[in-house]
N, CA, C and O of each residue as an XYZ file, in Angstrom:
904
protein
N    -112.430    -79.949     31.228
C    -111.766    -79.671     32.506
C    -110.290    -79.374     32.261
O    -109.646    -80.033     31.444
N    -109.759    -78.382     32.967
C    -108.355    -78.032     32.831
C    -107.461    -79.116     33.413
O    -107.877    -79.856     34.305
N    -106.238    -79.212     32.914
C    -105.244    -80.120     33.440
C    -104.581    -79.487     34.666
O    -104.243    -78.303     34.649
N    -104.396    -80.273     35.725
C    -103.673    -79.797     36.897
C    -102.183    -79.796     36.589
O    -101.647    -80.803     36.128
N    -101.511    -78.684     36.837
C    -100.109    -78.524     36.514
C     -99.239    -78.458     37.763
O     -99.709    -78.131     38.853
N     -97.973    -78.775     37.581
C     -96.937    -78.427     38.552
C     -96.322    -77.121     38.079
O     -95.718    -77.070     37.008
N     -96.471    -76.068     38.866
C     -95.973    -74.751     38.483
C     -94.781    -74.436     39.379
O     -94.934    -74.206     40.578
N     -93.600    -74.428     38.784
C     -92.353    -74.230     39.512
C     -91.841    -72.816     39.293
O     -91.948    -72.267     38.196
N     -91.287    -72.239     40.340
C     -90.762    -70.878     40.270
C     -89.326    -70.827     40.789
O     -88.990    -71.475     41.780
N     -88.492    -70.055     40.113
C     -87.263    -69.576     40.729
C     -87.663    -68.656     41.881
O     -88.819    -68.243     41.971
N     -86.715    -68.335     42.761
C     -87.041    -67.513     43.925
C     -86.567    -66.070     43.752
O     -87.386    -65.181     43.518
N     -85.261    -65.820     43.861
C     -84.728    -64.456     43.777
C     -84.939    -63.881     42.377
O     -84.551    -64.485     41.377
N     -85.557    -62.715     42.327
C     -85.795    -62.067     41.046
C     -87.045    -62.538     40.339
O     -87.421    -61.997     39.299
N     -87.698    -63.558     40.908
C     -88.934    -64.073     40.308
C     -90.105    -63.908     41.266
O     -91.111    -63.286     40.922
N     -89.977    -64.462     42.464
C     -91.005    -64.295     43.488
C     -90.633    -63.204     44.488
O     -91.493    -62.445     44.936
N     -89.347    -63.129     44.836
C     -88.935    -62.137     45.832
C     -87.985    -61.116     45.215
O     -87.147    -61.437     44.373
N     -88.146    -59.884     45.663
C     -87.426    -58.734     45.107
C     -86.129    -58.560     45.891
O     -86.086    -57.797     46.856
N     -85.081    -59.258     45.486
C     -83.828    -59.276     46.237
C     -82.603    -58.960     45.371
O     -81.477    -59.134     45.837
N     -82.779    -58.518     44.169
C     -81.624    -58.273     43.299
C     -80.724    -57.186     43.890
O     -79.503    -57.345     43.896
N     -81.292    -56.099     44.381
C     -80.478    -55.055     45.015
C     -79.769    -55.600     46.249
O     -78.618    -55.249     46.509
N     -80.442    -56.448     47.002
C     -79.858    -57.076     48.190
C     -78.672    -57.958     47.804
O     -77.619    -57.912     48.440
N     -78.854    -58.754     46.766
C     -77.775    -59.623     46.294
C     -76.567    -58.792     45.867
O     -75.438    -59.103     46.248
N     -76.791    -57.752     45.090
C     -75.683    -56.936     44.614
C     -74.998    -56.204     45.767
O     -73.778    -56.036     45.751
N     -75.765    -55.768     46.765
C     -75.163    -55.131     47.938
C     -74.285    -56.122     48.693
O     -73.227    -55.751     49.202
N     -74.715    -57.373     48.769
C     -73.928    -58.396     49.454
C     -72.640    -58.690     48.696
O     -71.597    -58.924     49.306
N     -72.710    -58.678     47.380
C     -71.510    -58.899     46.560
C     -70.526    -57.749     46.758
O     -69.330    -57.982     46.931
N     -71.016    -56.522     46.733
C     -70.126    -55.378     46.923
C     -69.464    -55.426     48.294
O     -68.279    -55.119     48.423
N     -70.217    -55.807     49.311
C     -69.646    -55.952     50.656
C     -68.559    -57.019     50.662
O     -67.505    -56.833     51.269
N     -68.813    -58.128     49.990
C     -67.868    -59.249     49.982
C     -66.526    -58.856     49.384
O     -65.481    -59.313     49.846
N     -66.549    -58.015     48.363
C     -65.321    -57.674     47.639
C     -64.830    -56.256     47.935
O     -63.982    -55.735     47.210
N     -65.349    -55.633     48.982
C     -65.064    -54.218     49.231
C     -63.582    -53.929     49.407
O     -63.117    -52.863     49.005
N     -62.826    -54.852     49.998
C     -61.410    -54.578     50.283
C     -60.468    -55.385     49.387
O     -59.298    -55.583     49.716
N     -61.000    -55.849     48.244
C     -60.193    -56.670     47.349
C     -59.948    -55.950     46.032
O     -60.769    -55.153     45.579
N     -58.810    -56.246     45.429
C     -58.451    -55.591     44.175
C     -59.274    -56.097     43.004
O     -59.482    -55.377     42.027
N     -59.741    -57.332     43.099
C     -60.460    -57.929     41.974
C     -61.808    -58.457     42.434
O     -61.896    -59.173     43.431
N     -62.849    -58.103     41.708
C     -64.189    -58.590     42.026
C     -65.109    -58.386     40.842
O     -64.736    -57.727     39.872
N     -66.301    -58.940     40.908
C     -67.232    -58.838     39.783
C     -67.913    -57.475     39.710
O     -68.170    -56.835     40.729
N     -68.195    -57.051     38.491
C     -69.094    -55.909     38.320
C     -70.530    -56.377     38.542
O     -70.797    -57.578     38.599
N     -71.443    -55.430     38.665
C     -72.851    -55.807     38.793
C     -73.285    -56.649     37.599
O     -73.992    -57.643     37.758
N     -72.856    -56.245     36.393
C     -73.245    -56.982     35.187
C     -72.673    -58.395     35.198
O     -73.344    -59.343     34.790
N     -71.430    -58.536     35.665
C     -70.833    -59.875     35.770
C     -71.666    -60.759     36.688
O     -71.952    -61.913     36.370
N     -72.051    -60.201     37.830
C     -72.784    -61.006     38.801
C     -74.171    -61.360     38.278
O     -74.622    -62.496     38.417
N     -74.835    -60.396     37.684
C     -76.180    -60.640     37.154
C     -76.145    -61.750     36.112
O     -77.072    -62.556     36.037
N     -75.093    -61.801     35.311
C     -74.994    -62.841     34.284
C     -74.962    -64.237     34.888
O     -75.341    -65.204     34.227
N     -74.512    -64.356     36.136
C     -74.444    -65.661     36.787
C     -75.596    -65.961     37.718
O     -75.671    -67.058     38.271
N     -76.502    -65.002     37.905
C     -77.643    -65.243     38.793
C     -78.452    -66.428     38.277
O     -78.737    -66.546     37.085
N     -78.809    -67.290     39.205
C     -79.470    -68.546     38.844
C     -78.570    -69.741     39.067
O     -79.030    -70.883     39.079
N     -77.262    -69.473     39.245
C     -76.318    -70.531     39.586
C     -75.941    -70.384     41.059
O     -76.143    -69.313     41.632
N     -75.398    -71.431     41.688
C     -75.111    -71.366     43.128
C     -74.055    -70.318     43.488
O     -73.198    -69.973     42.674
N     -74.135    -69.825     44.715
C     -73.226    -68.800     45.215
C     -71.769    -69.225     45.077
O     -70.947    -68.455     44.581
N     -71.439    -70.432     45.506
C     -70.043    -70.878     45.453
C     -69.529    -70.917     44.013
O     -68.363    -70.617     43.756
N     -70.386    -71.280     43.099
C     -69.987    -71.320     41.693
C     -69.608    -69.929     41.206
O     -68.606    -69.764     40.511
N     -70.401    -68.935     41.565
C     -70.107    -67.571     41.134
C     -68.859    -67.021     41.818
O     -68.020    -66.393     41.171
N     -68.736    -67.254     43.119
C     -67.599    -66.713     43.860
C     -66.289    -67.379     43.470
O     -65.229    -66.760     43.560
N     -66.347    -68.623     43.041
C     -65.123    -69.373     42.741
C     -64.290    -68.699     41.661
O     -63.067    -68.838     41.650
N     -64.927    -67.976     40.760
C     -64.199    -67.308     39.674
C     -63.302    -66.188     40.184
O     -62.423    -65.720     39.460
N     -63.515    -65.752     41.430
C     -62.760    -64.619     41.976
C     -61.953    -65.010     43.211
O     -61.385    -64.144     43.877
N     -61.898    -66.294     43.520
C     -61.226    -66.774     44.732
C     -59.835    -67.302     44.421
O     -59.578    -67.830     43.339
N     -58.943    -67.146     45.396
C     -57.586    -67.677     45.286
C     -57.489    -68.959     46.115
O     -56.880    -68.980     47.185
N     -58.096    -70.014     45.603
C     -58.045    -71.290     46.300
C     -59.266    -71.546     47.167
O     -60.131    -70.685     47.327
N     -59.316    -72.760     47.728
C     -60.496    -73.203     48.480
C     -60.685    -72.407     49.758
O     -61.807    -72.016     50.080
N     -59.596    -72.157     50.502
C     -59.720    -71.423     51.766
C     -60.241    -70.009     51.521
O     -61.079    -69.508     52.270
N     -59.740    -69.377     50.474
C     -60.207    -68.034     50.131
C     -61.673    -68.059     49.720
O     -62.436    -67.164     50.083
N     -62.069    -69.077     48.968
C     -63.469    -69.211     48.568
C     -64.359    -69.364     49.787
O     -65.417    -68.738     49.866
N     -63.942    -70.189     50.739
C     -64.732    -70.352     51.966
C     -64.906    -69.013     52.681
O     -65.983    -68.715     53.199
N     -63.841    -68.209     52.705
C     -63.936    -66.899     53.348
C     -64.873    -65.962     52.623
O     -65.627    -65.225     53.258
N     -64.838    -65.978     51.297
C     -65.752    -65.140     50.510
C     -67.203    -65.546     50.751
O     -68.076    -64.695     50.921
N     -67.449    -66.844     50.762
C     -68.810    -67.333     51.001
C     -69.300    -66.865     52.361
O     -70.426    -66.381     52.478
N     -68.470    -67.001     53.395
C     -68.890    -66.616     54.745
C     -69.124    -65.108     54.843
O     -70.061    -64.668     55.508
N     -68.278    -64.321     54.187
C     -68.465    -62.866     54.237
C     -69.775    -62.469     53.556
O     -70.506    -61.614     54.055
N     -70.064    -63.089     52.426
C     -71.325    -62.842     51.729
C     -72.506    -63.207     52.629
O     -73.457    -62.439     52.770
N     -72.429    -64.382     53.226
C     -73.556    -64.859     54.039
C     -73.723    -64.043     55.321
O     -74.847    -63.878     55.796
N     -72.641    -63.534     55.884
C     -72.770    -62.660     57.049
C     -73.585    -61.423     56.698
O     -74.458    -61.008     57.460
N     -73.295    -60.835     55.537
C     -74.055    -59.657     55.108
C     -75.511    -60.022     54.863
O     -76.412    -59.267     55.227
N     -75.745    -61.173     54.249
C     -77.112    -61.613     53.989
C     -77.883    -61.818     55.288
O     -79.029    -61.386     55.411
N     -77.251    -62.476     56.252
C     -77.942    -62.721     57.533
C     -78.255    -61.407     58.248
O     -79.333    -61.255     58.823
N     -77.325    -60.468     58.214
C     -77.487    -59.216     58.945
C     -78.577    -58.325     58.359
O     -79.230    -57.576     59.087
N     -78.774    -58.405     57.045
C     -79.691    -57.465     56.378
C     -80.894    -58.150     55.736
O     -81.644    -57.513     54.996
N     -81.084    -59.431     56.009
C     -82.105    -60.219     55.319
C     -83.494    -59.601     55.423
O     -84.139    -59.336     54.409
N     -83.948    -59.375     56.644
C     -85.346    -58.989     56.821
C     -85.639    -57.609     56.234
O     -86.722    -57.381     55.695
N     -84.685    -56.697     56.335
C     -84.936    -55.343     55.832
C     -84.872    -55.263     54.313
O     -85.414    -54.327     53.725
N     -84.211    -56.240     53.658
C     -83.990    -56.146     52.221
C     -84.628    -57.280     51.424
O     -84.337    -57.447     50.240
N     -85.499    -58.062     52.070
C     -86.177    -59.164     51.394
C     -87.680    -58.914     51.409
O     -88.280    -58.768     52.474
N     -88.276    -58.866     50.247
C     -89.710    -58.630     50.148
C     -90.230    -59.282     48.863
O     -89.475    -59.528     47.923
N     -91.516    -59.550     48.849
C     -92.161    -60.083     47.642
C     -92.335    -58.970     46.612
O     -92.476    -57.796     46.955
N     -92.321    -59.367     45.358
C     -92.814    -58.445     44.344
C     -94.313    -58.245     44.554
O     -95.018    -59.169     44.960
N     -94.786    -57.057     44.282
C     -96.212    -56.761     44.434
C     -97.034    -57.718     43.576
O     -96.755    -57.916     42.394
N     -98.050    -58.303     44.197
C     -98.964    -59.180     43.474
C     -98.588    -60.641     43.486
O     -99.355    -61.469     42.994
N     -97.417    -60.996     44.038
C     -96.997    -62.400     44.017
C     -97.919    -63.280     44.859
O     -98.346    -64.342     44.407
N     -98.221    -62.849     46.060
C     -99.080    -63.695     46.901
C    -100.435    -63.926     46.240
O    -100.946    -65.046     46.227
N    -101.003    -62.876     45.701
C    -102.310    -63.009     45.052
C    -102.230    -63.931     43.844
O    -103.137    -64.729     43.608
N    -101.149    -63.825     43.079
C    -100.983    -64.690     41.897
C    -100.854    -66.149     42.307
O    -101.464    -67.024     41.692
N    -100.061    -66.417     43.346
C     -99.907    -67.799     43.808
C    -101.225    -68.346     44.354
O    -101.553    -69.512     44.132
N    -101.971    -67.517     45.060
C    -103.278    -67.962     45.566
C    -104.193    -68.351     44.416
O    -104.860    -69.384     44.474
N    -104.227    -67.533     43.372
C    -105.092    -67.822     42.235
C    -104.658    -69.105     41.523
O    -105.494    -69.905     41.104
N    -103.355    -69.289     41.393
C    -102.844    -70.510     40.768
C    -103.224    -71.732     41.593
O    -103.658    -72.743     41.041
N    -103.065    -71.649     42.899
C    -103.433    -72.777     43.770
C    -104.942    -73.032     43.722
O    -105.377    -74.183     43.705
N    -105.725    -71.978     43.701
C    -107.185    -72.137     43.636
C    -107.621    -72.764     42.326
O    -108.703    -73.347     42.249
N    -106.792    -72.654     41.290
C    -107.074    -73.310     40.019
C    -106.749    -74.792     40.023
O    -106.908    -75.464     39.004
N    -106.293    -75.310     41.160
C    -106.020    -76.734     41.286
C    -104.593    -77.126     40.964
O    -104.303    -78.309     40.783
N    -103.695    -76.155     40.889
C    -102.316    -76.436     40.509
C    -101.416    -76.457     41.745
O    -101.680    -75.769     42.731
N    -100.352    -77.255     41.675
C     -99.375    -77.325     42.756
C     -98.220    -76.376     42.453
O     -97.881    -76.141     41.293
N     -97.629    -75.841     43.504
C     -96.598    -74.818     43.360
C     -95.304    -75.310     44.007
O     -95.307    -75.819     45.128
N     -94.206    -75.146     43.282
C     -92.890    -75.464     43.816
C     -91.928    -74.317     43.602
O     -92.123    -73.479     42.721
N     -90.881    -74.288     44.422
C     -89.800    -73.325     44.267
C     -88.522    -74.097     43.996
O     -88.187    -75.039     44.715
N     -87.813    -73.689     42.951
C     -86.534    -74.313     42.569
C     -85.499    -73.196     42.548
O     -85.533    -72.334     41.670
N     -84.586    -73.208     43.503
C     -83.673    -72.089     43.690
C     -82.236    -72.554     43.825
O     -81.976    -73.685     44.237
N     -81.307    -71.682     43.479
C     -79.890    -71.954     43.694
C     -79.426    -71.497     45.069
O     -78.246    -71.640     45.391
N     -80.319    -70.949     45.891
C     -80.052    -70.733     47.307
C     -79.988    -72.086     48.017
O     -80.564    -73.064     47.541
N     -79.290    -72.145     49.153
C     -79.423    -73.302     50.017
C     -80.859    -73.371     50.528
O     -81.546    -72.352     50.607
N     -81.305    -74.565     50.871
C     -82.710    -74.750     51.235
C     -83.100    -73.953     52.474
O     -84.190    -73.384     52.518
N     -82.225    -73.902     53.487
C     -82.605    -73.223     54.733
C     -82.803    -71.724     54.548
O     -83.842    -71.209     54.960
N     -81.847    -70.985     53.943
C     -82.125    -69.558     53.721
C     -83.256    -69.308     52.739
O     -83.946    -68.293     52.836
N     -83.457    -70.217     51.796
C     -84.602    -70.060     50.887
C     -85.908    -70.196     51.658
O     -86.839    -69.419     51.451
N     -85.976    -71.186     52.549
C     -87.186    -71.359     53.364
C     -87.399    -70.150     54.268
O     -88.534    -69.723     54.483
N     -86.309    -69.602     54.798
C     -86.425    -68.399     55.634
C     -87.022    -67.254     54.833
O     -87.906    -66.549     55.321
N     -86.548    -67.064     53.615
C     -87.058    -65.970     52.779
C     -88.534    -66.156     52.473
O     -89.308    -65.201     52.523
N     -88.924    -67.385     52.157
C     -90.323    -67.668     51.835
C     -91.222    -67.407     53.039
O     -92.317    -66.860     52.906
N     -90.741    -67.808     54.222
C     -91.515    -67.530     55.443
C     -91.594    -66.027     55.699
O     -92.657    -65.504     56.033
N     -90.471    -65.340     55.542
C     -90.419    -63.914     55.864
C     -91.390    -63.105     55.016
O     -92.034    -62.184     55.519
N     -91.502    -63.439     53.737
C     -92.393    -62.661     52.870
C     -93.833    -63.167     52.909
O     -94.717    -62.569     52.295
N     -94.075    -64.269     53.631
C     -95.443    -64.710     53.874
C     -96.086    -65.500     52.765
O     -97.291    -65.381     52.545
N     -95.297    -66.322     52.043
C     -95.891    -67.170     51.001
C     -95.628    -68.654     51.252
O     -95.892    -69.485     50.383
N     -95.112    -68.988     52.430
C     -94.763    -70.381     52.713
C     -95.972    -71.306     52.673
O     -95.839    -72.489     52.361
N     -97.148    -70.777     52.986
C     -98.352    -71.608     52.961
C     -98.833    -71.900     51.548
O     -99.744    -72.705     51.356
N     -98.227    -71.250     50.554
C     -98.642    -71.424     49.165
C     -97.637    -72.234     48.355
O     -97.811    -72.413     47.150
N     -96.586    -72.723     49.011
C     -95.528    -73.476     48.332
C     -95.579    -74.932     48.802
O     -95.453    -75.217     49.993
N     -95.768    -75.846     47.847
C     -95.890    -77.265     48.172
C     -94.548    -77.961     48.318
O     -94.425    -78.918     49.082
N     -93.535    -77.485     47.589
C     -92.223    -78.124     47.644
C     -91.149    -77.085     47.354
O     -91.341    -76.169     46.555
N     -90.009    -77.254     48.028
C     -88.860    -76.373     47.836
C     -87.639    -77.229     47.540
O     -87.329    -78.154     48.291
N     -86.945    -76.926     46.452
C     -85.682    -77.581     46.117
C     -84.594    -76.524     46.125
O     -84.632    -75.572     45.346
N     -83.619    -76.698     47.017
C     -82.498    -75.774     47.123
C     -81.227    -76.362     46.543
O     -81.202    -77.509     46.099
N     -80.157    -75.548     46.553
C     -78.893    -75.985     45.964
C     -78.330    -77.209     46.660
O     -77.702    -78.050     46.017
N     -78.545    -77.324     47.967
C     -78.005    -78.461     48.708
C     -78.867    -79.711     48.592
O     -78.559    -80.732     49.205
N     -79.934    -79.642     47.817
C     -80.758    -80.827     47.557
C     -80.304    -81.567     46.300
O     -80.835    -82.632     45.984
N     -79.334    -81.016     45.587
C     -78.952    -81.564     44.281
C     -77.437    -81.689     44.163
O     -76.684    -80.956     44.806
N     -77.015    -82.617     43.342
C     -75.599    -82.724     43.003
C     -75.244    -81.759     41.876
O     -74.139    -81.217     41.844
N     -76.166    -81.548     40.965
C     -75.954    -80.627     39.849
C     -76.978    -79.491     39.956
O     -78.033    -79.641     40.572
N     -76.648    -78.384     39.355
C     -77.439    -77.175     39.563
C     -77.798    -76.520     38.233
O     -77.204    -76.818     37.197
N     -78.783    -75.622     38.282
C     -79.139    -74.880     37.084
C     -77.882    -74.280     36.460
O     -77.067    -73.702     37.178
N     -77.705    -74.399     35.165
C     -78.683    -74.753     34.130
C     -78.902    -76.241     33.889
O     -79.609    -76.601     32.948
N     -78.324    -77.114     34.702
C     -78.629    -78.542     34.593
C     -80.099    -78.769     34.977
O     -80.627    -78.038     35.815
N     -80.763    -79.755     34.387
C     -82.181    -79.983     34.699
C     -82.446    -80.651     36.038
O     -83.601    -80.734     36.455
N     -81.404    -81.135     36.730
C     -81.654    -81.926     37.935
C     -82.562    -81.245     38.956
O     -83.478    -81.905     39.446
N     -82.373    -79.966     39.313
C     -83.258    -79.360     40.314
C     -84.725    -79.350     39.889
O     -85.612    -79.571     40.713
N     -84.978    -79.095     38.617
C     -86.358    -79.089     38.117
C     -86.948    -80.494     38.193
O     -88.084    -80.668     38.635
N     -86.199    -81.471     37.776
C     -86.687    -82.858     37.803
C     -86.891    -83.344     39.232
O     -87.810    -84.121     39.495
N     -86.049    -82.897     40.155
C     -86.225    -83.294     41.558
C     -87.525    -82.721     42.118
O     -88.251    -83.405     42.838
N     -87.814    -81.469     41.786
C     -89.074    -80.872     42.243
C     -90.266    -81.618     41.673
O     -91.241    -81.862     42.384
N     -90.202    -81.983     40.402
C     -91.304    -82.737     39.798
C     -91.483    -84.087     40.475
O     -92.613    -84.523     40.698
N     -90.378    -84.755     40.805
C     -90.478    -86.046     41.477
C     -91.163    -85.896     42.831
O     -91.973    -86.740     43.212
N     -90.847    -84.838     43.551
C     -91.470    -84.621     44.865
C     -92.956    -84.310     44.739
O     -93.731    -84.577     45.657
N     -93.348    -83.750     43.608
C     -94.758    -83.440     43.369
C     -95.482    -84.558     42.628
O     -96.672    -84.441     42.334
N     -94.766    -85.641     42.325
C     -95.320    -86.752     41.535
C     -95.902    -86.209     40.232
O     -97.026    -86.538     39.853
N     -95.119    -85.377     39.559
C     -95.547    -84.735     38.317
C     -94.595    -85.115     37.192
O     -93.485    -85.584     37.440
N     -95.031    -84.912     35.967
C     -94.218    -85.225     34.792
C     -93.894    -83.936     34.047
O     -94.653    -82.971     34.141
N     -92.782    -83.895     33.307
C     -92.384    -82.653     32.629
C     -93.427    -82.100     31.675
O     -93.575    -80.882     31.567
N     -94.154    -82.969     30.980
C     -95.129    -82.491     30.012
C     -96.330    -81.809     30.615
O     -97.159    -81.256     29.892
N     -96.439    -81.838     31.945
C     -97.543    -81.174     32.642
C     -96.997    -80.230     33.703
O     -97.524    -80.140     34.812
N     -95.926    -79.528     33.335
C     -95.264    -78.632     34.285
C     -94.783    -77.373     33.580
O     -94.524    -77.367     32.377
N     -94.673    -76.306     34.368
C     -94.185    -75.017     33.897
C     -93.126    -74.539     34.869
O     -93.315    -74.617     36.083
N     -91.999    -74.039     34.342
C     -90.974    -73.435     35.188
C     -90.857    -71.970     34.821
O     -90.666    -71.622     33.656
N     -90.976    -71.109     35.831
C     -90.977    -69.663     35.661
C     -89.714    -69.102     36.314
O     -89.457    -69.363     37.490
N     -88.925    -68.334     35.559
C     -87.704    -67.782     36.127
C     -87.294    -66.492     35.472
O     -87.869    -66.078     34.465
N     -86.274    -65.847     36.063
C     -85.845    -64.537     35.560
C     -84.443    -64.567     34.971
O     -83.902    -63.512     34.641
N     -83.834    -65.751     34.827
C     -82.486    -65.803     34.264
C     -82.412    -66.836     33.146
O     -83.204    -67.778     33.120
N     -81.463    -66.669     32.218
C     -81.279    -67.690     31.184
C     -80.970    -69.060     31.764
O     -81.300    -70.075     31.150
N     -80.333    -69.113     32.952
C     -80.028    -70.402     33.577
C     -81.314    -71.125     33.994
O     -81.401    -72.350     33.901
N     -82.303    -70.365     34.449
C     -83.604    -70.961     34.770
C     -84.240    -71.562     33.523
O     -84.710    -72.699     33.537
N     -84.246    -70.792     32.461
C     -84.895    -71.241     31.229
C     -84.166    -72.454     30.653
O     -84.804    -73.396     30.183
N     -82.841    -72.436     30.688
C     -82.075    -73.578     30.194
C     -82.374    -74.834     30.994
O     -82.511    -75.918     30.426
N     -82.475    -74.695     32.311
C     -82.789    -75.855     33.156
C     -84.169    -76.405     32.832
O     -84.353    -77.617     32.713
N     -85.135    -75.511     32.690
C     -86.478    -75.952     32.355
C     -86.568    -76.595     30.994
O     -87.212    -77.632     30.830
N     -85.920    -75.982     30.009
C     -85.934    -76.550     28.661
C     -85.282    -77.930     28.643
O     -85.788    -78.851     28.003
N     -84.169    -78.071     29.341
C     -83.480    -79.366     29.384
C     -84.313    -80.423     30.105
O     -84.226    -81.610     29.792
N     -85.115    -79.991     31.064
C     -85.967    -80.929     31.801
C     -87.211    -81.320     31.015
O     -87.905    -82.263     31.395
N     -87.507    -80.610     29.924
C     -88.673    -80.929     29.109
C     -89.965    -80.313     29.589
O     -91.046    -80.745     29.190
N     -89.865    -79.277     30.467
C     -91.075    -78.597     30.929
C     -91.312    -77.355     30.079
O     -90.418    -76.909     29.360
N     -92.507    -76.803     30.164
C     -92.775    -75.508     29.562
C     -92.042    -74.437     30.371
O     -91.908    -74.560     31.589
N     -91.577    -73.405     29.707
C     -90.805    -72.373     30.398
C     -91.378    -70.994     30.135
O     -91.888    -70.706     29.052
N     -91.282    -70.141     31.159
C     -91.704    -68.745     31.040
C     -90.643    -67.869     31.682
O     -90.232    -68.109     32.817
N     -90.203    -66.857     30.957
C     -89.218    -65.905     31.456
C     -89.933    -64.636     31.892
O     -90.799    -64.127     31.182
N     -89.563    -64.123     33.074
C     -90.190    -62.903     33.589
C     -89.232    -61.728     33.442
O     -88.013    -61.884     33.523
N     -89.808    -60.552     33.225
C     -89.020    -59.366     32.913
C     -88.805    -58.438     34.098
O     -88.175    -57.392     33.946
N     -89.315    -58.794     35.282
C     -89.168    -57.899     36.420
C     -87.949    -58.245     37.285
O     -87.727    -57.602     38.310
N     -87.162    -59.243     36.891
C     -86.007    -59.650     37.675
C     -84.717    -59.017     37.201
O     -84.678    -57.839     36.848
N     -83.652    -59.819     37.196
C     -82.312    -59.281     36.975
C     -81.939    -59.111     35.510
O     -81.122    -58.252     35.179
N     -82.523    -59.912     34.630
C     -81.966    -60.046     33.279
C     -82.810    -59.327     32.233
O     -84.009    -59.115     32.410
N     -82.156    -58.964     31.152
C     -82.819    -58.221     30.080
C     -83.677    -59.137     29.218
O     -83.501    -60.355     29.206
N     -84.602    -58.526     28.506
C     -85.433    -59.275     27.564
C     -84.563    -59.992     26.534
O     -84.845    -61.133     26.166
N     -83.510    -59.326     26.072
C     -82.654    -59.905     25.045
C     -81.935    -61.156     25.564
O     -81.870    -62.173     24.872
N     -81.395    -61.073     26.788
C     -80.702    -62.224     27.363
C     -81.659    -63.388     27.578
O     -81.300    -64.543     27.346
N     -82.867    -63.089     28.018
C     -83.856    -64.146     28.249
C     -84.341    -64.740     26.932
O     -84.508    -65.955     26.827
N     -84.564    -63.906     25.937
C     -85.041    -64.405     24.647
C     -84.036    -65.362     24.025
O     -84.419    -66.322     23.356
N     -82.746    -65.102     24.243
C     -81.705    -65.970     23.687
C     -81.766    -67.374     24.272
O     -81.295    -68.325     23.650
N     -82.345    -67.513     25.469
C     -82.480    -68.830     26.100
C     -83.690    -69.603     25.575
O     -83.852    -70.778     25.903
N     -84.528    -68.979     24.781
C     -85.671    -69.597     24.100
C     -86.751    -70.112     25.071
O     -87.075    -71.299     25.070
N     -87.304    -69.207     25.899
C     -88.456    -69.607     26.717
C     -89.696    -69.775     25.845
O     -89.774    -69.221     24.749
N     -90.660    -70.542     26.342
C     -91.928    -70.677     25.627
C     -92.765    -69.412     25.721
O     -93.511    -69.084     24.799
N     -92.640    -68.702     26.838
C     -93.380    -67.455     27.032
C     -92.475    -66.423     27.677
O     -91.529    -66.774     28.382
N     -92.760    -65.160     27.439
C     -92.138    -64.051     28.163
C     -93.259    -63.295     28.854
O     -94.264    -62.957     28.229
N     -93.087    -63.029     30.146
C     -94.140    -62.431     30.955
C     -93.656    -61.087     31.488
O     -92.601    -61.009     32.117
N     -94.415    -60.044     31.240
C     -93.996    -58.695     31.604
C     -94.457    -58.276     32.999
O     -93.870    -57.370     33.589
N     -95.495    -58.916     33.535
C     -96.075    -58.480     34.809
C     -96.449    -59.687     35.664
O     -96.903    -60.709     35.150
N     -96.255    -59.555     36.961
C     -96.677    -60.598     37.903
C     -98.150    -60.944     37.705
O     -98.548    -62.102     37.834
N     -98.944    -59.941     37.393
C    -100.388    -60.136     37.302
C    -100.781    -61.025     36.120
O    -101.917    -61.493     36.056
N     -99.863    -61.262     35.193
C    -100.138    -62.148     34.063
C     -99.975    -63.620     34.410
O    -100.437    -64.480     33.659
N     -99.330    -63.930     35.530
C     -98.987    -65.322     35.839
C    -100.189    -66.264     35.864
O    -100.142    -67.307     35.210
N    -101.273    -65.941     36.597
C    -102.393    -66.886     36.615
C    -102.978    -67.150     35.231
O    -103.365    -68.280     34.935
N    -103.048    -66.131     34.382
C    -103.600    -66.320     33.043
C    -102.707    -67.212     32.196
O    -103.206    -68.013     31.405
N    -101.385    -67.084     32.353
C    -100.458    -67.943     31.615
C    -100.643    -69.396     32.043
O    -100.672    -70.292     31.199
N    -100.767    -69.631     33.337
C    -100.985    -70.992     33.843
C    -102.322    -71.532     33.352
O    -102.411    -72.685     32.929
N    -103.344    -70.713     33.406
C    -104.669    -71.130     32.964
C    -104.667    -71.498     31.482
O    -105.258    -72.504     31.091
N    -104.008    -70.689     30.659
C    -103.968    -70.963     29.223
C    -103.238    -72.270     28.933
O    -103.663    -73.037     28.070
N    -102.146    -72.528     29.644
C    -101.417    -73.781     29.448
C    -102.261    -74.965     29.901
O    -102.289    -75.997     29.230
N    -102.945    -74.829     31.026
C    -103.799    -75.913     31.512
C    -104.914    -76.221     30.519
O    -105.232    -77.388     30.292
N    -105.510    -75.194     29.927
C    -106.570    -75.400     28.940
C    -106.029    -76.075     27.686
O    -106.679    -76.949     27.112
N    -104.824    -75.661     27.262
C    -104.231    -76.267     26.075
C    -103.919    -77.753     26.311
O    -104.155    -78.590     25.440
N    -103.396    -78.062     27.478
C    -103.054    -79.463     27.775
C    -104.294    -80.319     27.965
O    -104.253    -81.530     27.745
N    -105.398    -79.700     28.371
C    -106.635    -80.458     28.556
C    -107.144    -81.023     27.232
O    -107.933    -81.967     27.215
N    -106.691    -80.441     26.130
C    -107.123    -80.911     24.812
C    -106.212    -82.003     24.264
O    -106.404    -82.479     23.144
N    -105.212    -82.400     25.064
C    -104.297    -83.456     24.618
C    -104.342    -84.623     25.605
O    -104.742    -84.428     26.752
N    -103.944    -85.833     25.191
C    -103.934    -86.971     26.112
C    -102.961    -86.728     27.274
O    -101.919    -86.104     27.075
N    -103.278    -87.204     28.468
C    -102.343    -87.058     29.604
C    -101.004    -87.723     29.286
O    -100.936    -88.741     28.597
N     -99.939    -87.107     29.814
C     -98.582    -87.632     29.623
C     -98.194    -88.414     30.867
O     -97.985    -87.827     31.929
N     -98.096    -89.734     30.745
C     -97.734    -90.576     31.906
C     -96.795    -91.684     31.469
O     -96.375    -92.497     32.292
């Protein structure tokens, strides 16, 4: 019999196709400023909280608050038109759940907009737990968000997989002691992801259920970790 796993996913760039939306929001935020991030600069920080990324370009706390609000205004105004699932995500999550595995989302978004995105793309019924940036004191690449999701699922790291599209996701998963898989359809290059040392690299959404199944079969041959 296969081992039941906790399968955790990053959100943006992993389950939902929002990288263009994120970059458009960044460009809007800095449109009238002399200094701002390039697309490559921003992509390098994807996986960390918004305030953390914006702080590098802010002139003090009040300015940072203004940048955050300007970014979020653009996100709220264009959310529904620019937020969608990657093709095959719902089917992959259904297959994973039908295999007896629990599904969690671990994101650097705040919990409320993350929940909105999950509802909007129609996968909320397939997600057992959501951990957002405001649920934690420390954030990816720290392991705390991953460990918090496991605690909510009553799961242990040795029987869990974290799937993400950024080196920060992989670092968080590795530090938490879970198996990690890097996906190639998100923001980051194969080279950047490989440098973070994931256990697996996945080229297509359609490979996800097979990766979970193979890990479950492998763990079934070992004693449970408790």
